[in-house]
Backbone bond lengths (Angstrom), bond angles and torsions (degrees), N, CA, C in turn:
res aa  C-N    CA-C-N  psi(-1)  N-CA   C-N-CA  omega(-1)  CA-C   N-CA-C  phi
1 M - - - 1.443 - - 1.517 109.81 -
2 I 1.286 115.98 145.35 1.460 119.30 -179.74 1.530 111.00 -75.55
3 N 1.326 118.26 -20.95 1.452 120.76 178.77 1.522 112.02 -71.78
4 S 1.318 117.44 -25.64 1.452 120.38 -179.37 1.528 112.17 -91.07
5 L 1.301 117.05 10.45 1.455 122.20 -178.81 1.523 110.00 -74.73
6 D 1.318 116.28 129.85 1.456 121.57 178.61 1.521 108.37 -85.58
7 T 1.334 117.11 104.04 1.458 120.78 -176.30 1.517 113.19 -88.01
8 K 1.314 118.36 -0.17 1.460 120.41 179.91 1.518 111.60 -69.21
9 G 1.331 116.79 -29.24 1.444 120.22 -178.67 1.519 114.26 -87.32
10 L 1.323 117.24 -7.43 1.458 120.08 -178.64 1.524 110.11 -78.42
11 P 1.315 117.29 138.71 1.463 119.97 -177.94 1.532 111.48 -76.31
12 F 1.310 116.49 111.14 1.459 122.31 179.70 1.526 110.76 -67.79
13 K 1.323 115.91 -33.34 1.463 120.74 -179.90 1.528 110.93 -61.85
14 D 1.328 117.43 -40.64 1.464 120.75 178.91 1.520 111.55 -65.56
15 L 1.323 116.76 -36.78 1.457 120.88 178.49 1.523 111.14 -65.13
16 V 1.323 116.59 -42.28 1.464 121.03 179.54 1.520 110.69 -66.45
17 I 1.320 117.07 -43.72 1.466 120.76 -179.24 1.527 110.99 -64.96
18 S 1.330 117.62 -43.13 1.468 119.37 179.28 1.530 110.81 -67.36
19 G 1.315 117.60 -36.10 1.461 120.26 177.14 1.523 111.95 -65.12
20 L 1.332 116.89 -42.25 1.460 120.41 177.16 1.522 111.58 -65.32
21 L 1.318 116.45 -39.84 1.458 120.14 179.03 1.525 111.34 -63.70
22 I 1.325 116.74 -43.93 1.465 120.56 178.04 1.521 110.40 -62.27
23 F 1.321 117.11 -42.55 1.465 121.04 -179.35 1.525 111.44 -65.07
24 I 1.324 117.37 -45.63 1.462 120.98 -177.57 1.521 111.60 -66.69
25 V 1.331 116.73 -46.29 1.466 119.56 -177.80 1.526 110.77 -68.67
26 S 1.322 118.44 -39.10 1.461 119.64 179.27 1.528 110.65 -68.19
27 T 1.340 118.06 -33.17 1.460 120.62 175.16 1.522 111.06 -66.47
28 L 1.334 116.55 -41.92 1.463 120.06 177.06 1.528 111.60 -62.48
29 I 1.313 116.53 -44.05 1.467 120.13 179.03 1.523 110.63 -63.97
30 A 1.326 116.74 -40.56 1.466 120.14 179.92 1.529 111.13 -65.97
31 N 1.333 117.40 -37.60 1.462 119.87 -179.77 1.521 112.28 -75.76
32 L 1.313 117.40 -34.61 1.455 120.23 -177.67 1.531 112.59 -80.54
33 Y 1.306 117.51 -39.56 1.459 120.49 -173.45 1.521 112.20 -111.82
34 N 1.315 115.04 -80.21 1.455 119.98 -172.42 1.530 106.91 -155.18
35 P 1.333 118.25 137.85 1.472 119.05 178.32 1.533 113.41 -57.51
36 L 1.313 116.71 -30.80 1.466 119.49 178.54 1.523 111.06 -65.28
37 W 1.331 117.52 -38.59 1.471 120.87 177.99 1.527 111.05 -66.61
38 G 1.325 117.30 -38.00 1.466 120.47 177.11 1.515 111.90 -64.77
39 F 1.325 115.94 -43.11 1.462 120.05 177.47 1.521 110.89 -64.90
40 T 1.328 116.64 -41.12 1.461 120.76 179.36 1.523 111.31 -63.05
41 Y 1.326 116.19 -41.47 1.462 120.49 178.29 1.535 110.70 -62.64
42 A 1.326 116.90 -47.73 1.463 120.78 -179.18 1.524 111.09 -63.65
43 F 1.320 117.21 -44.00 1.458 121.36 -179.30 1.528 111.15 -64.82
44 G 1.326 116.31 -40.80 1.459 120.22 177.54 1.519 112.39 -63.86
45 N 1.322 116.82 -38.70 1.459 119.71 178.36 1.524 112.08 -68.31
46 V 1.312 116.81 -40.17 1.467 119.85 178.64 1.522 110.29 -65.00
47 L 1.328 116.99 -40.95 1.465 119.93 177.12 1.526 111.33 -64.13
48 T 1.327 116.87 -40.11 1.459 120.39 178.51 1.524 111.39 -64.25
49 L 1.325 117.18 -43.99 1.465 120.20 178.46 1.529 111.57 -65.51
50 A 1.327 116.75 -37.51 1.466 119.74 177.76 1.521 110.61 -65.72
51 F 1.332 116.98 -40.98 1.464 120.08 178.62 1.523 110.63 -65.24
52 L 1.328 117.20 -42.58 1.459 119.67 -179.66 1.527 111.39 -66.87
53 S 1.330 117.44 -35.70 1.465 118.95 177.77 1.521 110.54 -67.16
54 W 1.338 116.99 -36.37 1.465 120.48 176.49 1.521 110.24 -68.26
55 L 1.325 116.53 -38.18 1.450 121.38 -177.12 1.527 111.68 -68.02
56 Y 1.327 116.92 -37.99 1.460 121.18 -175.19 1.524 113.95 -104.60
57 Q 1.321 118.37 15.61 1.461 119.55 -177.13 1.528 112.26 -66.73
58 D 1.325 118.05 -24.96 1.461 119.71 178.15 1.520 111.84 -67.24
59 S 1.308 117.66 -33.87 1.463 119.60 179.23 1.522 111.46 -75.96
60 W 1.344 118.59 -21.99 1.459 121.03 177.99 1.519 112.20 -86.84
61 N 1.306 117.13 -21.85 1.460 121.02 -175.99 1.531 109.45 -80.33
62 T 1.324 116.18 119.12 1.462 120.44 179.18 1.518 112.24 -94.60
63 N 1.327 118.55 -2.64 1.459 122.32 -177.06 1.522 111.86 -99.25
64 Q 1.318 117.46 35.47 1.454 119.99 -179.39 1.525 109.91 -83.30
65 Y 1.285 116.07 135.31 1.454 125.69 174.43 1.484 111.17 48.11
């Protein structure tokens, strides 16, 4: 369950850096090409990170068994 996930061990710094990177790159894409492409890029990255966090939540959870 995601509610039993121990978030104390997760690196907050990595979350902030990845969030800033997604924001900066999606802003650049939106300004250079089309705002829809920037939104699509940001949304795709957030979905990918959410899927990876779901996929690897067992390795982050220290309360197993």
